[in-house]
C-alpha positions in Angstrom: 93.3 93.8 105.9 95.8 92.0 107.8 98.5 93.2 109.1 101.9 92.6 111.1 103.8 94.7 113.2 107.7 94.3 113.3 109.5 95.8 116.4 113.2 96.3 116.8 115.3 97.3 119.5 118.7 97.2 120.6 121.9 99.1 120.6 122.0 101.6 117.8 124.8 102.1 115.1 124.5 103.4 111.8 122.9 101.1 108.8 120.2 99.3 111.1 117.1 100.9 109.7 118.4 100.5 105.9 119.3 96.7 106.7 116.0 96.4 108.1 114.5 98.3 105.0 116.2 96.1 102.8 115.3 93.1 103.7 111.5 94.0 103.8 112.0 94.8 100.1 112.2 91.4 99.5 109.3 91.0 100.2 105.5 92.1 98.4 103.9 94.3 101.5 103.1 97.7 101.7 104.7 99.8 104.5 101.8 101.0 106.7 103.2 103.2 109.5 107.2 103.4 110.9 108.3 104.7 114.3 111.8 105.2 115.0 113.6 106.5 118.2 117.0 106.5 119.8 117.1 107.0 124.0 120.8 106.4 125.2 122.1 105.0 122.4 119.4 102.5 122.2 117.2 101.9 119.2 114.1 101.2 118.6 112.3 101.0 115.4 108.2 99.7 114.7 107.5 98.8 111.3 103.8 98.2 110.3 103.3 96.4 107.3 100.6 94.6 105.1 100.6 91.1 105.5 102.1 89.0 102.9 100.3 85.8 101.5 100.3 83.1 104.2 103.2 81.2 102.5 105.1 84.5 102.6 104.6 85.6 106.1 107.0 82.8 107.4 109.6 83.1 105.1 109.4 87.3 105.9 109.3 86.1 109.8 112.1 84.0 109.2 114.1 86.5 107.4 113.6 89.2 109.7 113.9 87.1 112.8 117.6 86.1 111.1 118.5 89.5 111.0 117.8 90.7 114.2 120.1 88.4 115.6 122.5 89.2 112.8 122.4 92.8 114.3 122.0 91.8 118.2 118.3 93.2 118.1 115.6 91.8 120.0 112.3 91.8 117.4 108.8 91.6 118.5 106.1 90.4 115.9 102.3 91.3 116.5 99.7 90.2 113.8 96.7 92.0 113.8 93.9 93.8 111.4 94.2 97.3 109.8 96.7 100.1 109.8 97.3 102.7 112.2 94.3 105.0 112.7 95.7 108.4 111.9 93.6 111.4 113.7 90.8 113.1 112.4 92.0 116.3 113.4 95.9 116.8 114.6 97.7 118.8 117.0 101.4 118.4 117.6 102.7 119.7 120.3 106.6 120.2 121.6 108.1 119.9 125.4 111.1 121.9 125.8 112.6 122.4 128.9 115.8 122.9 130.7 115.8 120.7 133.0 112.6 119.1 131.6 111.2 117.8 134.6 108.6 114.7 134.7 105.5 116.6 136.9 105.4 118.9 134.0 105.3 115.9 131.5 103.3 114.1 134.0 100.7 117.5 134.1 100.2 118.3 130.4 99.6 114.5 129.5 96.7 114.7 132.1 95.4 117.5 130.7 95.6 116.0 127.3 93.7 112.7 129.0 91.1 114.8 130.5 89.8 116.6 127.4 89.8 113.1 125.8 93.3 113.1 124.1 95.9 110.6 123.0 99.4 111.2 122.5 99.8 108.9 119.3 103.8 109.7 119.0 
């Protein structure tokens, strides 16, 4: 299955994600995965979709490129194959600390890596 990852980033404000999904709703696509994070007022939204038919793919890219410009966002587009693979066994880990030191995150992520784990989100 052909897929396309659209990654938007820029200053956060109300309504951006809604505008992105309203634009996507104009096309016959399926949302396969979504990730969103805001750090220091900077928004990053990644949307993995099923790729539309080739003639619509150009229209979709133009629509989202125009929207990104209107919203003052950067847009990265990455075509590919397949959807996001989901781990067979999932483990959720929450790190909390005050302060949360980089050494602690480095050590925890090293242990995960040593056990052949991968951080998905």
